[in-house]
Residue, then its C-alpha position, 0 to 999 in steps of 0.5 A: x739737384x745737389x750738383x747745382x748747389x755746390x756748381x752755382x756759387x762755384x761757377x758763378x764766383x770763377x765767372x766773376x773772377x775771370x770777368x774781373x774789372x768788366x764785371x764791377x757793375x754787375x757783380x753785386x746782383x750776380x753774387x745775391x742771385x746766385x746765393x738766392x738760386x743756392x738757397x732755394x737749392x739747399x732747401x730742396x735737398x734738404x727736403x729730398x736728401x740726395x747723395x751723389x757720386x761720381x769716379x774718382x780713382x779706381x775705388x775711390x769716388x768724388x761723393x757728395x751726400x745730404x744727410x740730417x747733419x748736412x741738410x741743416x748745414x747747407x740752409x745755414x751757409x745759404x742764409x748767411x750768404x745771402x744777407x752777407x752778399x746784400x750787405x756787401x752790396x752795400x759797400x761799392x769798393x768791394x769789386x767782382x774780385x771780391x765777389x767772386x771770392x765770397x762765392x768760391x768760399x762759399x761753394x767750398x763750404x756746401x761741399x766741406x759740408x756734403x762731402x763723403x770722401x777724404x778725397x772730396x773733403x781735401x779738395x774743398x778744404x783746400x779751396x776754402x784755404x786759399x779763398x780765405x787768404x786772399x779774402x783777408x788780405x783783400x786790401x793786400x797793397x796795405x802790408x798789414x792787410x797782407x800780412x794778416x792773411x798770411x798768417x791766417x793761412x801759415x797758421x791753418x795750413x799747418x794744422x791742415x797737414x793733419x788731415x793729410x795724415x789722416x787720409x794717408x793712414x786711413x788709406x794704410x789702415x784699409x780705408x781703401x775708398x777713403x769714405x769718412x763713414x769708415x774711419x770708426x773701424x779702423x784698427x787700432x793705431x792707424x785709427x789713432x794716427x787719423x784721430x790725431x790728424x783730424x783733431x788736429x786740422x779741426x782745431x786749426x781751422x776752428x782757431x782754437x787755443x792754442x791756434x786761436x790767433x790768427x782769426x785776431x788778424x782775420x779781422x784786417x779783412x773787409x767786414x763782410x768777410x768776417x761776417x761769414x768766415x766767423x759765422x757759418x764757414x771756415x771757423x765753423x768748418x773745424x765744429x762741423x767736421x768733429x760732429x761729423x766724425x763723432x763717431x771717430x772721437x768715441x771709437x778712439x779712447x783719449x780722443x774724445x776727452x781731448x776734444x771736449x777739454x780743448x773746446x772748454x778750455x778755449x771756452x774759457x780762456x777766448x771768453x776772457x780775452x773778448x771781455x779785455x778787448x776795446x776793439x769791437x770787431x777783436x771782441x766778436x772775434x774772441x767771442x767766435x773762438x769762444x762760441x766755437x769752443x762749445x761746438x767742440x766741447x759738444x762734440x767730445x762729449x757726443x752731444x751731436x745735435x747740442x753743437x749743431x744747434x749751437x753751431x746754428x744759433x751762432x752763425x746767425x747771431x755772429x753774423x749779425x754782430x759782425x755785420x753791425x760792427x761793419x755798418x758803423x765801420x763803414x758809416x764812421x770809420x770807428x770800431x773801438x768801443x770808446x769811440x762807438x759810445x752812444x752809436x745805436x742811439x743814433x742808428x736804431x735799426x742797426x743797433x736793435x739787431x745789434x742789442x737783440x743779437x748781442x743779448x741772444x750771445x750772452x745767452x739770456x732766455x729766451x733767445x737761441x744761444x741761451x737755448x743750445x749752450x744749455x743742451x751742450x753744457x747738459x751733455x758736459x754735465x753727464x760726462x763730468x762735472x769739472x766740465x761742466x763747471x769750466x764750460x758754466x764759467x765760460x757761459x758767464x764770460x759770455x754774458x760779460x763780453x756781450x753785455x760790455x759791448x751792449x752797454x757801450x753802444x747804448x750809452x748816453x753820450x752822443x756819437x758825433x762822427x759824421x755818417x750814415x747807414x746805406x740800405x742795403x746795411x740796414x735790409x740784411x740785419x733785421x731777418x738774421x736778427x729774428x732768427x737769433x732770437x726766435x731759435x730759443x724755440x729749441x728750448x721746447x722739449x718736443x721742438x728739440x726732440x725733433x730737431x735731434x731726430x734730424x741731425x743725430x741718431x743719438x739724441x744725448x741728454x737734455x737739461x734739466x730744468x734746474x739746469x736752464x734755470x741756473x744758467x739763465x740766472x748767471x747770465x742775467x747776473x752777469x750781464x747786469x753787473x757789467x752793464x752797471x760797472x761798464x767802465x770798471x772791467x778789468x782789462x790786463x795787458x795780457x788778454x788784450x795782447x789775446x794771451x801773447x799767443x802769436x808772439x808764443x807761435x813766432x817764438x816757439x814755432x816759426x822761428x824755430x823753423x826759420x832757423x832750421x830751414x837756414x841751417x838746412x839751406x847753409x847744409x845744402x850749400x855748403x855740404x850737398x852744393x859743395x860736393x857737387x862743386x868738388x866732384x866737378x873740380x876733381x873731374x877737371x883736374x883728372x881731364x888736364x891730367x889725361x889731356x897733359x900726360x896720356x892723350x899726349x903719349x897716345x898722339x905721339x904714338x900715332x904721329x909716329x906711325x903715321x910718319x913712318x907709313x908716310x915715309x915708306x908710302x914715299x920709298x914706295x913711290x920711287x921705283x914706279x918710274x914707268x920706264x920699261x928698262x927700270x921694270x927689266x931691271x928692278x926684275x933681275x934683281x929681284x931674282x938674282x935676290x931671289x936665287x941667292x936665298x935659295x943657295x943659302x936655304x940649299x946650303x943651310x940643308 
């Protein structure tokens, strides 16, 4: 069943990609069917907890395993996949290539969350990155969209190099099987390198500060891509990896603190960025960075259960919000908040679903993120008071940007743009919105205790009544104030521009790398290649000297000897006349010469 779980979306997606345009008519039904099969299979494997492996190299296997943490994740990924593909069925311009890439993308995420070795993880990580590049740049004929896919791909790929560094260090440090469960026991030094590589790859994949800007560019992809990528797959993969490898972070003295503060600062800074956005999809993108920051904060404070709960609640909530934004964009061709004023009144199903998810995102009790966020903050409070205060401030910003979006889409100004929302779009929203609301049951202590026992061997601290009260009051107060003064919320240019992170990356990273590459190219042309050309020229000159001097002398000597022997040959032919008396005369002469020689020799004695 575990092989089937990962094989169905991967094979169905691959078949759609190979079939191309011939499968356009059947792509949506095939995609939905494959997603439903994956959902049913995920429920089965979550109940049975299987483990499988196949030999890859000597001592290294391709392994998959479903434990409590991955059981929650495979169900979450499958649920969101079904909803997103149902929504995508209402957009006829999304063809077989789109549905195939979405299935491959989701299949790679399913492999990622069940991987037990670096080999398995790296394979899935690579496929997920490649599929995300193709999906973000899906409309590749438009230069802006193609460029956005490239920016997202290069940014995440640069951070992904950390995962290869970690795998190499694990192998050098003695983890011959490259098992993810063996990393915490590596010797000092090697364990630090592995932790550094894992943290780099995870923060880059999850668009944490300072890598956050690539998620802004990812908004140029189709709305269903944003819904899947931001909720339960690629962006969540980095947070999940840190939760999975929390024992490694705990065993490395510096790693846990770096991860915790990185997540907290991302939640705070990108929360402020979200408040300043006038584009709804950009607001949701920045809020994704901020909410994933709470998951990263949980990983750094040993709150595996809290981080997992935040991941699931965020997946349901953010998928609804992005799909609602996509429905309005498809129906009206508008995505800026001023253009969407009053749109919720015009499309009540979409509007109510959006509102439920946004209120959950704001952390308003008793909905889902209020419960999960407070468990994250409880772990932060147990770890450090400043860390808790930063997290609480980030939670207040969550209420601000969520309330701003809700207030504007329910404004009394009528939206007169022509358009309508399809039934496919509407069908995908209420179930996810209901899940985002009902998951607030995790605030009940007995329910939370059972959930924590499933996903983690260590439950961690739970929020006290006053912590729940403080966060709830803060969320309600901030949301109410923003709703009243929604048109007076400040929006500094620096925050609207995502803190200038992309410009900084181009200036501090891309341009120096480009200059270095150009310098190396010139060195290659002028020194390396120039040295080769010089050697070739010297060899040719030496060959000419040899040809003009030495070879001419040797050749002349050979020709001289040939002329001499040719002359001797002509002389040797002259006595050969064929006349008998000539031969007698030659014999007499020879005998005479011989007699003379004998006489000379005898006289000499």
